[in-house]
C-alpha positions as CSV (number, residue, x, y, z in Angstrom):
1,X,15.8,3.1,2.1
2,X,12.4,1.4,2.2
3,X,10.7,4.7,3.2
4,X,12.1,6.5,0.2
5,X,11.1,3.6,-2.1
6,X,7.6,3.5,-0.6
7,X,7.2,7.3,-1.1
8,X,8.5,7.1,-4.7
9,X,6.1,4.3,-5.6
10,X,3.0,6.0,-4.0
11,X,3.8,9.4,-5.7
12,X,4.3,7.7,-9.0
13,X,1.0,5.8,-8.7
14,X,-0.9,9.0,-7.7
15,X,0.5,11.1,-10.5
16,X,-0.1,8.4,-13.1
17,X,-3.7,8.1,-12.0
18,X,-4.0,11.9,-12.1
19,X,-2.6,11.9,-15.7
20,X,-4.1,8.7,-17.2
21,X,-7.3,8.2,-15.1
22,X,-9.0,5.0,-14.0
23,X,-7.4,3.0,-16.8
24,X,-4.0,3.1,-15.1
25,X,-5.2,1.8,-11.8
26,X,-4.8,-2.0,-12.3
27,X,-1.2,-1.6,-13.6
28,X,-0.4,0.7,-10.7
29,X,-2.1,-1.7,-8.3
30,X,0.2,-4.6,-9.5
31,X,3.5,-2.8,-9.8
32,X,3.4,0.1,-7.3
33,X,0.6,-0.5,-4.7
34,X,1.4,-4.2,-4.4
35,X,5.0,-3.0,-3.6
36,X,3.7,-0.4,-1.1
37,X,1.5,-3.0,0.8
38,X,4.5,-5.3,1.3
39,X,6.9,-2.4,2.1
40,X,4.4,-1.2,4.7
41,X,4.5,-4.7,6.3
42,X,8.3,-4.6,6.3
43,X,8.2,-1.2,8.0
44,X,5.6,-2.5,10.4
45,X,8.1,-5.2,11.5
46,X,10.9,-2.7,11.8
47,X,8.9,0.0,13.7
48,X,6.9,-2.4,16.0
49,X,6.7,-0.8,19.4
50,X,8.5,2.4,18.2
51,X,5.6,4.8,17.6
52,X,4.3,2.5,14.9
53,X,0.9,4.3,14.4
54,X,2.5,7.8,14.2
55,X,5.2,6.7,11.8
56,X,2.6,4.9,9.6
57,X,0.3,7.9,9.6
58,X,3.2,10.3,8.7
59,X,4.4,7.9,5.9
60,X,0.9,7.8,4.4
61,X,0.5,11.6,4.7
62,X,3.8,12.2,3.2
63,X,2.9,10.3,0.0
64,X,-0.3,12.4,-0.4
65,X,1.5,15.7,0.3
66,X,4.4,14.9,-2.1
67,X,1.9,14.0,-4.8
68,X,0.1,17.3,-4.4
69,X,3.4,19.3,-4.2
70,X,4.6,17.8,-7.5
71,X,1.2,18.4,-9.2
72,X,-1.5,20.5,-7.5
73,X,-3.9,19.1,-10.1
74,X,-3.6,15.7,-8.4
75,X,-5.2,17.1,-5.2
76,X,-8.2,14.9,-5.3
77,X,-6.1,11.8,-6.1
78,X,-3.7,12.7,-3.2
79,X,-6.7,13.0,-0.8
80,X,-8.2,9.7,-2.1
81,X,-4.8,8.1,-1.7
82,X,-4.3,9.3,1.9
83,X,-7.8,8.3,2.9
84,X,-7.7,4.9,1.2
85,X,-4.2,4.1,2.6
86,X,-5.1,5.2,6.1
87,X,-8.2,2.9,6.0
88,X,-6.3,0.1,4.4
89,X,-3.4,0.5,6.8
90,X,-5.7,0.3,9.8
91,X,-7.2,-3.0,8.6
92,X,-3.8,-4.3,7.4
93,X,-2.3,-3.6,10.9
94,X,-5.2,-5.2,12.7
95,X,-5.1,-8.4,10.6
96,X,-1.3,-8.5,10.6
97,X,-1.4,-8.4,14.4
98,X,-4.1,-11.1,14.5
99,X,-1.9,-13.3,12.4
100,X,1.3,-12.8,14.5
101,X,1.7,-16.5,15.3
102,X,1.7,-17.5,11.6
103,X,4.7,-17.6,9.2
104,X,5.7,-14.2,7.8
105,X,4.5,-15.1,4.2
106,X,1.0,-15.8,5.6
107,X,0.9,-12.7,7.8
108,X,2.0,-10.4,4.9
109,X,-0.3,-11.8,2.3
110,X,-3.2,-12.4,4.6
111,X,-3.2,-8.8,5.8
112,X,-2.6,-7.6,2.2
113,X,-5.8,-9.4,1.0
114,X,-7.8,-7.4,3.5
115,X,-6.0,-4.1,2.9
116,X,-6.2,-4.6,-0.9
117,X,-10.0,-5.0,-0.6
118,X,-10.4,-1.8,1.5
119,X,-8.0,0.2,-0.7
120,X,-9.6,-1.0,-3.9
121,X,-13.0,0.1,-2.9
122,X,-12.0,3.4,-1.1
123,X,-9.4,4.8,-3.6
124,X,-11.3,4.8,-6.9
125,X,-14.6,5.7,-5.2
126,X,-13.1,8.8,-3.6
127,X,-10.8,9.7,-6.5
128,X,-13.4,9.5,-9.2
129,X,-16.5,10.3,-7.2
130,X,-18.3,7.1,-8.1
131,X,-18.1,3.3,-7.6
132,X,-16.5,1.7,-10.7
133,X,-16.8,-2.1,-10.4
134,X,-14.3,-3.0,-13.1
135,X,-11.7,-0.7,-11.5
136,X,-12.3,-2.1,-8.0
137,X,-12.1,-5.7,-9.1
138,X,-9.1,-5.1,-11.4
139,X,-7.3,-3.2,-8.6
140,X,-8.0,-5.9,-6.0
141,X,-6.8,-8.7,-8.1
142,X,-3.7,-6.8,-9.2
143,X,-2.8,-5.8,-5.6
144,X,-3.2,-9.3,-4.3
145,X,-1.1,-10.8,-7.0
146,X,1.4,-8.0,-7.1
147,X,1.7,-8.0,-3.3
148,X,2.4,-11.7,-3.3
149,X,5.2,-11.3,-6.0
150,X,6.7,-8.4,-4.1
151,X,6.6,-10.3,-0.8
152,X,8.7,-13.0,-2.4
153,X,11.2,-10.4,-3.7
154,X,11.4,-8.2,-0.7
155,X,11.5,-10.9,2.0
156,X,13.6,-13.4,0.1
157,X,16.6,-12.9,2.4
158,X,14.6,-12.9,5.5
159,X,13.2,-16.3,4.6
160,X,10.0,-15.4,6.4
161,X,11.6,-16.2,9.8
162,X,11.0,-12.9,11.4
163,X,14.3,-11.3,10.4
164,X,13.5,-8.0,8.7
165,X,17.0,-6.5,9.2
166,X,17.9,-7.6,5.7
167,X,14.9,-5.8,4.4
168,X,14.8,-2.5,6.2
């Protein structure tokens, strides 16, 4: 279920950026990308030790491919999304693993701050071909806040004790 929700959110974010342009990125960052960052952490927990890296790469690639299949005009956005999520996912996973001894809420949001920074710089720069400071800052703030809100919603039953069975 989380995989389908993750893909729907990433495709919706990509297509809205393709349609509305940079102005839509802070809203997407809060609602959709914040959700995806937290969902990726839930899937990380579920897939730990079970071809984690391959599954994450396939998940990220599927979001870009689906975006392109639905709207070929979103090709540049789909490529930017794949590259940004791949970079952000790498940093997210590294930080998440470094924080493995900390409570779940700290691991999730600590890794999301780093991945939000990476994604917020990479995505708009690749998608729009230039560095747009207000988009980067707006996305970063929205992803961090949105990620925190989504972490409270998605992990409410797990109570941050390591049980992701109620999430995945």
